Backbone of each chain as nested JSON, in Angstrom:
{
  "chains": [
    {"id": "A", "residues": [
      {"number": 1, "name": "UNK", "atoms": {"N": [3.2, -8.932, 21.733], "CA": [2.6, -8.479, 20.698], "C": [1.346, -8.627, 20.215]}},
      {"number": 2, "name": "UNK", "atoms": {"N": [0.697, -7.332, 19.846], "CA": [-0.916, -7.107, 19.719], "C": [-1.365, -7.526, 18.401]}},
      {"number": 3, "name": "UNK", "atoms": {"N": [-2.42, -7.324, 17.856], "CA": [-3.073, -7.619, 16.6], "C": [-2.198, -6.593, 15.597]}},
      {"number": 4, "name": "UNK", "atoms": {"N": [-2.221, -5.334, 15.876], "CA": [-1.32, -4.485, 15.365], "C": [0.051, -4.669, 15.025]}},
      {"number": 5, "name": "UNK", "atoms": {"N": [0.852, -5.217, 15.992], "CA": [2.199, -5.674, 15.6], "C": [1.876, -6.974, 14.706]}},
      {"number": 6, "name": "UNK", "atoms": {"N": [1.394, -7.757, 15.03], "CA": [1.493, -9.077, 14.028], "C": [0.807, -8.793, 12.549]}},
      {"number": 7, "name": "UNK", "atoms": {"N": [-0.243, -7.721, 12.45], "CA": [-0.271, -7.31, 11.122], "C": [1.055, -6.652, 10.493]}},
      {"number": 8, "name": "UNK", "atoms": {"N": [1.631, -5.577, 11.289], "CA": [2.632, -5.128, 10.775], "C": [3.67, -5.795, 10.399]}},
      {"number": 9, "name": "UNK", "atoms": {"N": [4.227, -6.971, 11.205], "CA": [5.199, -7.864, 11.001], "C": [4.662, -8.686, 9.885]}},
      {"number": 10, "name": "UNK", "atoms": {"N": [3.605, -9.124, 9.588], "CA": [3.215, -9.906, 8.276], "C": [3.261, -9.101, 6.924]}},
      {"number": 11, "name": "UNK", "atoms": {"N": [2.644, -7.618, 7.112], "CA": [3.099, -6.951, 5.634], "C": [4.575, -6.685, 5.658]}},
      {"number": 12, "name": "UNK", "atoms": {"N": [5.207, -6.673, 6.627], "CA": [6.835, -6.359, 6.353], "C": [7.349, -7.369, 5.812]}},
      {"number": 13, "name": "UNK", "atoms": {"N": [7.115, -8.7, 6.263], "CA": [7.585, -9.773, 5.146], "C": [6.907, -9.832, 3.716]}},
      {"number": 14, "name": "UNK", "atoms": {"N": [5.832, -9.232, 3.603], "CA": [5.401, -9.099, 2.174], "C": [6.071, -8.487, 1.111]}},
      {"number": 15, "name": "UNK", "atoms": {"N": [6.986, -7.428, 2.002], "CA": [7.992, -6.36, 1.112], "C": [9.143, -7.102, 0.821]}},
      {"number": 16, "name": "UNK", "atoms": {"N": [9.519, -8.55, 1.223], "CA": [10.636, -9.377, 0.584], "C": [10.703, -9.628, -0.87]}},
      {"number": 17, "name": "UNK", "atoms": {"N": [9.352, -10.306, -1.19], "CA": [8.996, -10.61, -2.491], "C": [8.99, -9.613, -3.472]}},
      {"number": 18, "name": "UNK", "atoms": {"N": [8.246, -8.28, -3.059], "CA": [8.147, -7.042, -4.106], "C": [9.753, -6.983, -4.175]}},
      {"number": 19, "name": "UNK", "atoms": {"N": [10.574, -6.568, -3.314], "CA": [12.076, -6.114, -3.307], "C": [12.599, -7.186, -4.352]}},
      {"number": 20, "name": "UNK", "atoms": {"N": [12.487, -8.844, -4.425], "CA": [13.065, -9.491, -5.208], "C": [12.777, -9.0, -6.827]}},
      {"number": 21, "name": "UNK", "atoms": {"N": [11.247, -8.507, -7.011], "CA": [10.698, -8.073, -8.142], "C": [11.516, -7.032, -8.781]}},
      {"number": 22, "name": "UNK", "atoms": {"N": [11.459, -5.692, -7.467], "CA": [12.401, -4.483, -7.772], "C": [13.71, -4.77, -8.738]}},
      {"number": 23, "name": "UNK", "atoms": {"N": [14.256, -5.762, -8.059], "CA": [15.578, -5.988, -8.298], "C": [16.007, -7.034, -9.454]}},
      {"number": 24, "name": "UNK", "atoms": {"N": [15.049, -7.906, -9.702], "CA": [15.305, -8.667, -10.575], "C": [14.233, -8.498, -11.891]}},
      {"number": 25, "name": "UNK", "atoms": {"N": [13.741, -7.877, -12.032], "CA": [12.694, -7.514, -13.431], "C": [13.273, -6.415, -14.034]}},
      {"number": 26, "name": "UNK", "atoms": {"N": [12.495, -6.177, -15.266], "CA": [12.513, -4.79, -15.904], "C": [11.693, -4.048, -15.562]}},
      {"number": 27, "name": "UNK", "atoms": {"N": [12.344, -2.764, -15.581], "CA": [12.03, -1.603, -15.22], "C": [10.557, -1.05, -14.804]}},
      {"number": 28, "name": "UNK", "atoms": {"N": [9.63, -1.244, -15.918], "CA": [8.435, -1.305, -15.67], "C": [7.749, -2.088, -14.979]}},
      {"number": 29, "name": "UNK", "atoms": {"N": [8.133, -3.438, -14.558], "CA": [7.718, -4.196, -13.746], "C": [8.149, -3.894, -12.1]}},
      {"number": 30, "name": "UNK", "atoms": {"N": [9.355, -3.19, -11.949], "CA": [10.22, -2.929, -10.723], "C": [9.164, -1.721, -10.445]}},
      {"number": 31, "name": "UNK", "atoms": {"N": [8.908, -1.086, -11.403], "CA": [8.248, 0.267, -10.915], "C": [6.965, 0.082, -10.37]}},
      {"number": 32, "name": "UNK", "atoms": {"N": [6.184, -0.725, -11.04], "CA": [5.052, -1.431, -10.502], "C": [4.862, -1.943, -8.905]}},
      {"number": 33, "name": "UNK", "atoms": {"N": [5.878, -2.839, -8.831], "CA": [6.044, -3.313, -7.293], "C": [6.689, -2.453, -6.286]}},
      {"number": 34, "name": "UNK", "atoms": {"N": [7.472, -1.428, -6.937], "CA": [8.081, -0.118, -6.032], "C": [6.497, 0.58, -5.607]}},
      {"number": 35, "name": "UNK", "atoms": {"N": [5.637, 0.618, -6.457], "CA": [4.358, 1.519, -6.035], "C": [3.762, 0.765, -4.971]}},
      {"number": 36, "name": "UNK", "atoms": {"N": [3.488, -0.448, -5.306], "CA": [2.928, -1.42, -4.212], "C": [3.379, -1.505, -2.827]}},
      {"number": 37, "name": "UNK", "atoms": {"N": [4.946, -1.356, -3.224], "CA": [5.72, -1.514, -1.796], "C": [5.564, -0.3, -1.198]}},
      {"number": 38, "name": "UNK", "atoms": {"N": [5.324, 1.047, -1.643], "CA": [5.201, 2.333, -1.261], "C": [3.701, 2.107, -0.051]}},
      {"number": 39, "name": "UNK", "atoms": {"N": [2.945, 1.499, -0.793], "CA": [1.348, 1.801, -0.251], "C": [1.738, 0.658, 1.103]}},
      {"number": 40, "name": "UNK", "atoms": {"N": [2.264, -0.241, 1.217], "CA": [2.4, -1.445, 2.207], "C": [3.148, -0.724, 3.134]}},
      {"number": 41, "name": "UNK", "atoms": {"N": [4.397, 0.092, 2.987], "CA": [4.848, 0.635, 4.051], "C": [4.375, 1.883, 4.822]}},
      {"number": 42, "name": "UNK", "atoms": {"N": [3.18, 2.533, 4.041], "CA": [2.467, 3.429, 4.646], "C": [1.798, 2.624, 5.407]}},
      {"number": 43, "name": "UNK", "atoms": {"N": [1.159, 1.499, 5.163], "CA": [-0.167, 0.678, 6.208], "C": [1.119, 0.093, 7.597]}},
      {"number": 44, "name": "UNK", "atoms": {"N": [2.017, -0.333, 7.119], "CA": [2.878, -0.6, 8.124], "C": [3.185, 0.368, 9.299]}},
      {"number": 45, "name": "UNK", "atoms": {"N": [3.667, 1.617, 8.736], "CA": [3.658, 2.421, 9.498], "C": [2.471, 2.762, 10.461]}},
      {"number": 46, "name": "UNK", "atoms": {"N": [1.413, 2.983, 9.927], "CA": [0.153, 3.102, 10.394], "C": [-0.11, 1.969, 11.517]}},
      {"number": 47, "name": "UNK", "atoms": {"N": [0.296, 0.94, 11.53], "CA": [-0.12, -0.275, 12.165], "C": [1.034, -0.141, 13.235]}},
      {"number": 48, "name": "UNK", "atoms": {"N": [2.119, 0.309, 13.276], "CA": [3.188, 0.324, 13.84], "C": [2.914, 1.678, 14.956]}},
      {"number": 49, "name": "UNK", "atoms": {"N": [2.56, 2.655, 14.448], "CA": [1.706, 3.911, 15.329], "C": [0.961, 2.97, 16.187]}},
      {"number": 50, "name": "UNK", "atoms": {"N": [-0.175, 2.666, 15.873], "CA": [-1.58, 2.027, 16.542], "C": [-0.896, 0.877, 17.205]}},
      {"number": 51, "name": "UNK", "atoms": {"N": [0.309, -0.157, 16.908], "CA": [0.813, -1.009, 17.798], "C": [1.379, -0.337, 19.383]}},
      {"number": 52, "name": "UNK", "atoms": {"N": [1.993, 0.506, 19.099], "CA": [2.904, 1.218, 20.248], "C": [1.762, 2.259, 20.768]}},
      {"number": 53, "name": "UNK", "atoms": {"N": [0.871, 2.461, 20.516], "CA": [-0.482, 3.431, 21.094], "C": [0.335, 5.188, 21.045]}},
      {"number": 54, "name": "UNK", "atoms": {"N": [1.205, 5.35, 19.932], "CA": [1.526, 6.51, 19.862], "C": [0.949, 7.407, 18.774]}},
      {"number": 55, "name": "UNK", "atoms": {"N": [0.126, 8.217, 19.109], "CA": [-0.616, 9.206, 18.072], "C": [0.515, 10.136, 17.477]}},
      {"number": 56, "name": "UNK", "atoms": {"N": [1.632, 10.388, 17.797], "CA": [2.327, 11.439, 17.215], "C": [2.895, 10.285, 16.048]}},
      {"number": 57, "name": "UNK", "atoms": {"N": [3.16, 9.151, 16.228], "CA": [3.851, 8.457, 15.313], "C": [3.089, 8.341, 13.851]}},
      {"number": 58, "name": "UNK", "atoms": {"N": [1.59, 8.859, 13.757], "CA": [0.848, 8.938, 12.513], "C": [1.432, 10.102, 11.66]}},
      {"number": 59, "name": "UNK", "atoms": {"N": [2.388, 10.911, 12.23], "CA": [3.066, 11.999, 11.215], "C": [3.67, 11.194, 10.234]}},
      {"number": 60, "name": "UNK", "atoms": {"N": [4.408, 10.499, 10.422], "CA": [5.324, 9.787, 9.39], "C": [4.252, 9.257, 7.925]}},
      {"number": 61, "name": "UNK", "atoms": {"N": [3.437, 8.196, 8.544], "CA": [2.59, 7.507, 7.32], "C": [1.913, 8.726, 6.672]}},
      {"number": 62, "name": "UNK", "atoms": {"N": [1.218, 9.87, 7.606], "CA": [0.467, 10.987, 6.968], "C": [1.335, 11.596, 5.823]}},
      {"number": 63, "name": "UNK", "atoms": {"N": [2.492, 11.671, 5.826], "CA": [3.6, 12.589, 5.004], "C": [3.906, 11.497, 3.941]}},
      {"number": 64, "name": "UNK", "atoms": {"N": [4.021, 10.372, 4.113], "CA": [4.503, 9.202, 3.31], "C": [3.84, 8.967, 2.578]}},
      {"number": 65, "name": "UNK", "atoms": {"N": [2.022, 9.031, 2.884], "CA": [1.251, 8.697, 2.048], "C": [1.085, 9.463, 0.301]}},
      {"number": 66, "name": "UNK", "atoms": {"N": [1.273, 10.712, 0.646], "CA": [0.758, 11.562, -0.779], "C": [2.217, 11.374, -1.398]}},
      {"number": 67, "name": "UNK", "atoms": {"N": [3.364, 11.415, -0.592], "CA": [4.761, 11.627, -1.077], "C": [5.076, 10.501, -1.947]}},
      {"number": 68, "name": "UNK", "atoms": {"N": [4.78, 9.186, -1.403], "CA": [5.228, 7.946, -2.13], "C": [4.456, 7.829, -3.467]}},
      {"number": 69, "name": "UNK", "atoms": {"N": [2.928, 8.553, -3.758], "CA": [2.134, 8.463, -4.573], "C": [2.86, 9.436, -5.72]}},
      {"number": 70, "name": "UNK", "atoms": {"N": [3.348, 10.563, -5.115], "CA": [4.168, 11.724, -5.938], "C": [5.459, 11.206, -6.611]}},
      {"number": 71, "name": "UNK", "atoms": {"N": [6.025, 10.256, -5.658], "CA": [7.108, 9.719, -6.188], "C": [7.376, 8.659, -7.273]}},
      {"number": 72, "name": "UNK", "atoms": {"N": [5.921, 7.92, -7.196], "CA": [5.735, 6.819, -8.291], "C": [5.502, 7.708, -9.456]}},
      {"number": 73, "name": "UNK", "atoms": {"N": [4.405, 8.869, -9.55], "CA": [4.03, 9.347, -10.451], "C": [5.228, 10.064, -11.417]}},
      {"number": 74, "name": "UNK", "atoms": {"N": [6.465, 10.426, -10.392], "CA": [7.632, 11.214, -11.279], "C": [8.207, 10.221, -11.92]}},
      {"number": 75, "name": "UNK", "atoms": {"N": [8.347, 8.957, -11.099], "CA": [9.115, 7.563, -11.437], "C": [8.268, 7.166, -13.056]}},
      {"number": 76, "name": "UNK", "atoms": {"N": [6.912, 7.171, -13.115], "CA": [6.217, 6.865, -14.202], "C": [6.414, 7.727, -15.342]}},
      {"number": 77, "name": "UNK", "atoms": {"N": [6.462, 8.984, -15.085], "CA": [6.718, 10.434, -16.259], "C": [7.992, 10.055, -16.548]}},
      {"number": 78, "name": "UNK", "atoms": {"N": [9.285, 9.789, -15.985], "CA": [10.245, 9.619, -16.663], "C": [11.046, 8.465, -16.837]}},
      {"number": 79, "name": "UNK", "atoms": {"N": [9.744, 7.337, -16.582], "CA": [10.357, 6.155, -17.193], "C": [10.745, 6.276, -18.647]}},
      {"number": 80, "name": "UNK", "atoms": {"N": [12.115, 5.502, -18.911], "CA": [12.278, 5.563, -20.373], "C": [11.251, 4.943, -21.392]}},
      {"number": 81, "name": "UNK", "atoms": {"N": [11.034, 5.54, -22.713], "CA": [10.006, 5.119, -23.622], "C": [10.252, 3.789, -24.367]}},
      {"number": 82, "name": "UNK", "atoms": {"N": [11.911, 3.421, -24.027], "CA": [12.349, 2.166, -24.735], "C": [12.521, 1.013, -23.325]}},
      {"number": 83, "name": "UNK", "atoms": {"N": [11.875, -0.119, -23.5], "CA": [12.393, -0.834, -22.232], "C": [13.806, -1.279, -22.036]}}
    ]},
    {"id": "B", "residues": [
      {"number": 1, "name": "UNK", "atoms": {"N": [-21.472, -8.206, 19.2], "CA": [-19.848, -8.431, 18.875], "C": [-18.842, -7.47, 19.408]}},
      {"number": 2, "name": "UNK", "atoms": {"N": [-17.813, -7.646, 20.203], "CA": [-16.732, -7.068, 20.626], "C": [-15.775, -6.05, 19.892]}},
      {"number": 3, "name": "UNK", "atoms": {"N": [-15.619, -4.998, 20.198], "CA": [-14.645, -4.035, 19.178], "C": [-13.676, -4.546, 18.77]}},
      {"number": 4, "name": "UNK", "atoms": {"N": [-12.579, -5.619, 19.779], "CA": [-11.688, -6.297, 19.296], "C": [-11.928, -7.192, 18.124]}},
      {"number": 5, "name": "UNK", "atoms": {"N": [-13.047, -8.339, 18.363], "CA": [-13.42, -8.832, 17.325], "C": [-13.286, -8.199, 15.99]}},
      {"number": 6, "name": "UNK", "atoms": {"N": [-14.009, -7.009, 15.741], "CA": [-14.311, -6.309, 14.795], "C": [-13.101, -5.817, 14.397]}},
      {"number": 7, "name": "UNK", "atoms": {"N": [-12.115, -5.23, 15.05], "CA": [-10.731, -4.89, 15.018], "C": [-9.75, -6.101, 14.489]}},
      {"number": 8, "name": "UNK", "atoms": {"N": [-9.693, -7.183, 14.803], "CA": [-8.868, -8.36, 14.321], "C": [-9.522, -8.975, 13.019]}},
      {"number": 9, "name": "UNK", "atoms": {"N": [-10.774, -8.475, 12.742], "CA": [-11.619, -8.889, 11.575], "C": [-11.101, -8.141, 10.312]}},
      {"number": 10, "name": "UNK", "atoms": {"N": [-11.17, -6.812, 10.734], "CA": [-10.427, -5.732, 9.523], "C": [-8.886, -5.787, 9.632]}},
      {"number": 11, "name": "UNK", "atoms": {"N": [-8.321, -6.193, 10.11], "CA": [-6.937, -6.077, 10.107], "C": [-6.751, -7.678, 9.225]}},
      {"number": 12, "name": "UNK", "atoms": {"N": [-7.228, -8.652, 9.735], "CA": [-6.767, -9.615, 8.807], "C": [-7.39, -9.488, 7.589]}},
      {"number": 13, "name": "UNK", "atoms": {"N": [-8.513, -8.941, 7.078], "CA": [-9.023, -8.62, 5.936], "C": [-7.749, -7.873, 5.377]}},
      {"number": 14, "name": "UNK", "atoms": {"N": [-7.389, -6.743, 5.929], "CA": [-6.412, -5.876, 5.032], "C": [-5.209, -6.31, 4.925]}},
      {"number": 15, "name": "UNK", "atoms": {"N": [-4.455, -7.627, 5.642], "CA": [-3.204, -8.242, 5.619], "C": [-3.734, -9.082, 4.402]}},
      {"number": 16, "name": "UNK", "atoms": {"N": [-4.719, -9.971, 4.612], "CA": [-4.871, -11.2, 3.698], "C": [-5.181, -10.114, 1.987]}},
      {"number": 17, "name": "UNK", "atoms": {"N": [-5.773, -9.204, 1.836], "CA": [-5.788, -8.426, 0.862], "C": [-4.344, -7.911, 0.228]}},
      {"number": 18, "name": "UNK", "atoms": {"N": [-3.932, -7.431, 1.296], "CA": [-2.326, -6.908, 0.966], "C": [-1.427, -7.896, 0.26]}},
      {"number": 19, "name": "UNK", "atoms": {"N": [-1.153, -9.172, 1.067], "CA": [-0.735, -10.385, 0.455], "C": [-0.919, -10.977, -0.729]}},
      {"number": 20, "name": "UNK", "atoms": {"N": [-2.574, -11.249, -1.011], "CA": [-2.951, -11.536, -2.337], "C": [-2.42, -10.684, -3.249]}},
      {"number": 21, "name": "UNK", "atoms": {"N": [-2.38, -9.14, -3.056], "CA": [-1.634, -8.1, -4.074], "C": [-0.493, -8.455, -4.447]}},
      {"number": 22, "name": "UNK", "atoms": {"N": [0.348, -8.765, -3.225], "CA": [1.64, -9.079, -3.404], "C": [2.038, -10.208, -4.007]}},
      {"number": 23, "name": "UNK", "atoms": {"N": [1.187, -11.021, -4.263], "CA": [1.157, -12.787, -4.796], "C": [1.015, -12.296, -6.166]}},
      {"number": 24, "name": "UNK", "atoms": {"N": [0.155, -11.685, -6.276], "CA": [-0.385, -11.309, -7.904], "C": [0.609, -10.324, -8.589]}},
      {"number": 25, "name": "UNK", "atoms": {"N": [1.402, -9.328, -7.796], "CA": [2.501, -8.459, -8.205], "C": [3.569, -9.745, -8.651]}},
      {"number": 26, "name": "UNK", "atoms": {"N": [3.91, -10.471, -7.725], "CA": [4.983, -11.326, -8.105], "C": [4.68, -12.644, -9.188]}},
      {"number": 27, "name": "UNK", "atoms": {"N": [3.312, -13.028, -9.055], "CA": [3.044, -14.193, -10.149], "C": [2.772, -13.654, -11.206]}},
      {"number": 28, "name": "UNK", "atoms": {"N": [2.34, -12.33, -11.643], "CA": [1.678, -12.128, -12.837], "C": [2.953, -11.697, -13.885]}},
      {"number": 29, "name": "UNK", "atoms": {"N": [2.379, -12.059, -15.247], "CA": [3.559, -11.97, -16.343], "C": [3.094, -10.541, -17.138]}},
      {"number": 30, "name": "UNK", "atoms": {"N": [4.209, -9.779, -17.255], "CA": [3.83, -8.37, -17.574], "C": [3.574, -7.193, -16.884]}},
      {"number": 31, "name": "UNK", "atoms": {"N": [3.995, -6.291, -17.095], "CA": [3.819, -4.91, -16.374], "C": [2.438, -4.437, -15.741]}},
      {"number": 32, "name": "UNK", "atoms": {"N": [1.553, -4.721, -17.231], "CA": [0.08, -4.202, -16.877], "C": [-0.624, -5.155, -16.175]}},
      {"number": 33, "name": "UNK", "atoms": {"N": [-0.234, -6.542, -16.297], "CA": [-0.895, -7.333, -15.564], "C": [-0.485, -7.245, -13.92]}},
      {"number": 34, "name": "UNK", "atoms": {"N": [0.434, -6.99, -13.767], "CA": [1.009, -7.001, -12.356], "C": [0.395, -5.253, -12.062]}},
      {"number": 35, "name": "UNK", "atoms": {"N": [-0.084, -4.546, -12.927], "CA": [-0.479, -3.096, -12.274], "C": [-1.813, -3.228, -11.928]}},
      {"number": 36, "name": "UNK", "atoms": {"N": [-2.603, -4.216, -11.951], "CA": [-3.887, -4.408, -11.587], "C": [-3.777, -4.968, -10.483]}},
      {"number": 37, "name": "UNK", "atoms": {"N": [-2.804, -5.859, -10.105], "CA": [-2.913, -6.112, -8.543], "C": [-2.292, -4.757, -7.55]}},
      {"number": 38, "name": "UNK", "atoms": {"N": [-1.275, -3.845, -8.05], "CA": [-0.896, -3.09, -7.227], "C": [-1.874, -1.889, -7.165]}},
      {"number": 39, "name": "UNK", "atoms": {"N": [-2.621, -1.578, -8.362], "CA": [-3.765, -0.696, -8.167], "C": [-4.733, -1.114, -6.98]}},
      {"number": 40, "name": "UNK", "atoms": {"N": [-5.051, -2.568, -6.865], "CA": [-5.895, -2.646, -5.82], "C": [-5.374, -2.445, -4.622]}},
      {"number": 41, "name": "UNK", "atoms": {"N": [-4.188, -2.798, -4.738], "CA": [-3.457, -2.901, -3.062], "C": [-3.665, -1.107, -2.506]}},
      {"number": 42, "name": "UNK", "atoms": {"N": [-3.845, -0.487, -3.502], "CA": [-4.058, 0.904, -2.766], "C": [-5.615, 1.264, -2.211]}},
      {"number": 43, "name": "UNK", "atoms": {"N": [-6.281, 0.207, -2.62], "CA": [-7.722, 0.266, -2.066], "C": [-8.137, -0.826, -1.024]}},
      {"number": 44, "name": "UNK", "atoms": {"N": [-7.919, -2.066, -1.181], "CA": [-8.201, -3.024, -0.881], "C": [-7.516, -2.885, 0.927]}},
      {"number": 45, "name": "UNK", "atoms": {"N": [-6.078, -2.68, 1.171], "CA": [-5.557, -2.402, 2.553], "C": [-5.89, -1.358, 3.035]}},
      {"number": 46, "name": "UNK", "atoms": {"N": [-5.588, -0.278, 2.929], "CA": [-5.835, 1.233, 3.565], "C": [-7.203, 1.224, 4.298]}},
      {"number": 47, "name": "UNK", "atoms": {"N": [-8.303, 0.973, 3.336], "CA": [-9.448, 1.185, 3.973], "C": [-10.012, 0.373, 5.158]}},
      {"number": 48, "name": "UNK", "atoms": {"N": [-9.717, -1.076, 5.133], "CA": [-10.15, -1.585, 6.506], "C": [-8.984, -1.37, 7.507]}},
      {"number": 49, "name": "UNK", "atoms": {"N": [-7.682, -1.051, 7.183], "CA": [-7.158, -0.883, 8.191], "C": [-7.109, 0.872, 8.958]}},
      {"number": 50, "name": "UNK", "atoms": {"N": [-7.946, 1.944, 8.041], "CA": [-8.48, 2.892, 8.415], "C": [-9.913, 2.728, 9.525]}},
      {"number": 51, "name": "UNK", "atoms": {"N": [-10.535, 1.57, 8.695], "CA": [-11.692, 1.419, 9.779], "C": [-11.232, 0.735, 10.966]}},
      {"number": 52, "name": "UNK", "atoms": {"N": [-10.557, -0.302, 10.992], "CA": [-9.72, -0.684, 12.47], "C": [-9.599, 0.32, 13.721]}},
      {"number": 53, "name": "UNK", "atoms": {"N": [-8.701, 1.299, 12.882], "CA": [-8.274, 2.525, 13.874], "C": [-9.283, 3.077, 14.025]}},
      {"number": 54, "name": "UNK", "atoms": {"N": [-10.511, 3.429, 13.043], "CA": [-11.739, 4.209, 13.71], "C": [-12.346, 3.383, 14.735]}},
      {"number": 55, "name": "UNK", "atoms": {"N": [-12.332, 2.146, 14.913], "CA": [-12.832, 1.149, 16.028], "C": [-12.375, 1.498, 17.109]}},
      {"number": 56, "name": "UNK", "atoms": {"N": [-11.13, 1.446, 16.948], "CA": [-10.272, 1.294, 18.316], "C": [-10.051, 2.628, 19.083]}},
      {"number": 57, "name": "UNK", "atoms": {"N": [-10.209, 3.884, 17.629], "CA": [-9.996, 5.037, 18.272], "C": [-11.014, 5.955, 18.358]}},
      {"number": 58, "name": "UNK", "atoms": {"N": [-12.307, 5.773, 17.493], "CA": [-12.922, 6.631, 17.294], "C": [-12.332, 7.845, 16.624]}},
      {"number": 59, "name": "UNK", "atoms": {"N": [-13.191, 9.079, 16.543], "CA": [-13.048, 10.283, 16.005], "C": [-11.903, 10.861, 16.636]}},
      {"number": 60, "name": "UNK", "atoms": {"N": [-11.072, 10.427, 17.152], "CA": [-10.046, 11.259, 17.889], "C": [-8.861, 11.273, 16.829]}},
      {"number": 61, "name": "UNK", "atoms": {"N": [-7.539, 11.982, 17.071], "CA": [-6.583, 12.454, 16.333], "C": [-6.025, 10.969, 15.698]}},
      {"number": 62, "name": "UNK", "atoms": {"N": [-5.496, 9.981, 16.372], "CA": [-5.111, 8.781, 15.17], "C": [-6.133, 8.324, 14.205]}},
      {"number": 63, "name": "UNK", "atoms": {"N": [-7.595, 8.341, 14.515], "CA": [-8.729, 7.784, 14.094], "C": [-8.678, 8.763, 12.485]}},
      {"number": 64, "name": "UNK", "atoms": {"N": [-8.757, 10.464, 12.847], "CA": [-8.776, 11.088, 12.012], "C": [-7.388, 10.94, 10.871]}},
      {"number": 65, "name": "UNK", "atoms": {"N": [-6.232, 10.71, 11.46], "CA": [-5.079, 10.693, 10.654], "C": [-5.469, 9.506, 9.77]}},
      {"number": 66, "name": "UNK", "atoms": {"N": [-5.915, 8.387, 10.448], "CA": [-6.02, 6.957, 9.684], "C": [-6.716, 7.241, 8.388]}},
      {"number": 67, "name": "UNK", "atoms": {"N": [-7.723, 7.858, 8.606], "CA": [-8.894, 8.332, 7.543], "C": [-8.145, 9.209, 6.543]}},
      {"number": 68, "name": "UNK", "atoms": {"N": [-7.42, 10.408, 7.076], "CA": [-7.008, 11.008, 5.831], "C": [-5.794, 10.101, 5.068]}},
      {"number": 69, "name": "UNK", "atoms": {"N": [-5.121, 9.376, 5.619], "CA": [-3.943, 8.507, 5.136], "C": [-4.798, 7.887, 4.11]}},
      {"number": 70, "name": "UNK", "atoms": {"N": [-5.668, 7.044, 4.296], "CA": [-6.721, 5.84, 3.569], "C": [-7.333, 6.793, 2.418]}},
      {"number": 71, "name": "UNK", "atoms": {"N": [-7.726, 8.166, 2.637], "CA": [-8.535, 8.933, 1.378], "C": [-7.054, 9.433, 0.631]}},
      {"number": 72, "name": "UNK", "atoms": {"N": [-5.993, 9.651, 0.99], "CA": [-5.131, 10.011, 0.044], "C": [-4.935, 8.753, -0.923]}},
      {"number": 73, "name": "UNK", "atoms": {"N": [-4.249, 7.815, -0.317], "CA": [-3.87, 6.454, -1.024], "C": [-5.172, 6.067, -1.724]}},
      {"number": 74, "name": "UNK", "atoms": {"N": [-6.635, 6.094, -1.604], "CA": [-7.77, 5.737, -2.441], "C": [-7.806, 7.14, -3.472]}},
      {"number": 75, "name": "UNK", "atoms": {"N": [-7.517, 8.081, -3.346], "CA": [-8.072, 9.099, -4.291], "C": [-6.743, 9.062, -5.326]}},
      {"number": 76, "name": "UNK", "atoms": {"N": [-5.411, 8.985, -4.633], "CA": [-4.179, 8.921, -5.443], "C": [-3.664, 7.942, -6.479]}},
      {"number": 77, "name": "UNK", "atoms": {"N": [-4.438, 6.735, -5.634], "CA": [-3.743, 5.579, -6.004], "C": [-4.23, 4.865, -7.449]}},
      {"number": 78, "name": "UNK", "atoms": {"N": [-5.431, 5.283, -7.91], "CA": [-5.86, 5.245, -9.375], "C": [-5.039, 6.162, -10.13]}},
      {"number": 79, "name": "UNK", "atoms": {"N": [-5.093, 7.603, -9.95], "CA": [-4.358, 8.355, -10.573], "C": [-2.696, 8.058, -10.98]}},
      {"number": 80, "name": "UNK", "atoms": {"N": [-2.122, 7.24, -9.9], "CA": [-0.788, 6.734, -9.978], "C": [-0.938, 5.455, -11.031]}},
      {"number": 81, "name": "UNK", "atoms": {"N": [-1.831, 4.771, -11.091], "CA": [-1.954, 3.417, -11.966], "C": [-2.191, 3.682, -13.349]}},
      {"number": 82, "name": "UNK", "atoms": {"N": [-2.912, 4.963, -13.321], "CA": [-3.177, 5.333, -14.761], "C": [-2.054, 5.831, -15.431]}},
      {"number": 83, "name": "UNK", "atoms": {"N": [-1.29, 6.84, -14.82], "CA": [-0.19, 7.624, -14.97], "C": [0.858, 6.151, -15.414]}},
      {"number": 84, "name": "UNK", "atoms": {"N": [0.882, 5.071, -14.393], "CA": [1.976, 4.066, -14.775], "C": [1.409, 3.574, -15.863]}},
      {"number": 85, "name": "UNK", "atoms": {"N": [0.08, 3.035, -16.221], "CA": [0.02, 2.242, -17.49], "C": [0.267, 2.935, -18.522]}},
      {"number": 86, "name": "UNK", "atoms": {"N": [-0.164, 4.521, -18.626], "CA": [0.234, 5.178, -20.021], "C": [1.8, 5.216, -20.27]}},
      {"number": 87, "name": "UNK", "atoms": {"N": [2.925, 5.345, -19.115], "CA": [4.439, 4.956, -19.505], "C": [4.44, 3.577, -19.718]}},
      {"number": 88, "name": "UNK", "atoms": {"N": [4.004, 2.482, -19.313], "CA": [4.064, 1.121, -19.709], "C": [3.521, 1.126, -21.361]}},
      {"number": 89, "name": "UNK", "atoms": {"N": [2.667, 1.739, -21.633], "CA": [2.21, 1.793, -23.03], "C": [3.04, 2.676, -24.187]}},
      {"number": 90, "name": "UNK", "atoms": {"N": [3.616, 3.604, -23.534], "CA": [4.752, 4.312, -24.225], "C": [5.799, 3.277, -24.419]}},
      {"number": 91, "name": "UNK", "atoms": {"N": [5.99, 2.376, -23.76], "CA": [7.36, 1.601, -23.907], "C": [7.088, 0.387, -24.556]}},
      {"number": 92, "name": "UNK", "atoms": {"N": [5.658, 0.472, -25.225], "CA": [5.15, -0.431, -26.037], "C": [5.141, -2.196, -25.366]}},
      {"number": 93, "name": "UNK", "atoms": {"N": [4.795, -2.061, -23.945], "CA": [4.876, -3.41, -23.542], "C": [3.491, -3.779, -23.003]}},
      {"number": 94, "name": "UNK", "atoms": {"N": [3.213, -5.005, -22.948], "CA": [1.975, -5.163, -22.195], "C": [2.101, -5.612, -20.764]}}
    ]}
  ]
}
């Protein structure tokens, strides 16, 4: 495993505590953790594409980066006004 | 300094920054306090990763793709943080 794979594995491990926050916290806290998880998943996909030396794999994070942001915006827009 | 050392350094910085943001989101109390760390994660991680890809690939297709991804996250991330903060304030939470 090269440096890119090690970095991807480390960031994948970081998703676990974020999942705990998403599952166990109130909805606003879960939304914040979800947004950071989206960013980390984009980075993991970039790192894996580089680790496997497959330029075509960059299409996935290229599509996911704006879509995860837009998804977070929609979740924030329709967040209930009461906790 | 060889290119691989620069790659390793940038990747280590990106991973440490993202792990710090995750630790902040987990440890902070209150959604707005957590949001500070989540918003930082949209800039502190993608930029060094894109630079590391650029160091390795130069301005080929992977390098340009990584730049576009980082630019999307850096530009749209603060917008998402602002909208999320507004939603949290609508809830009357801190």
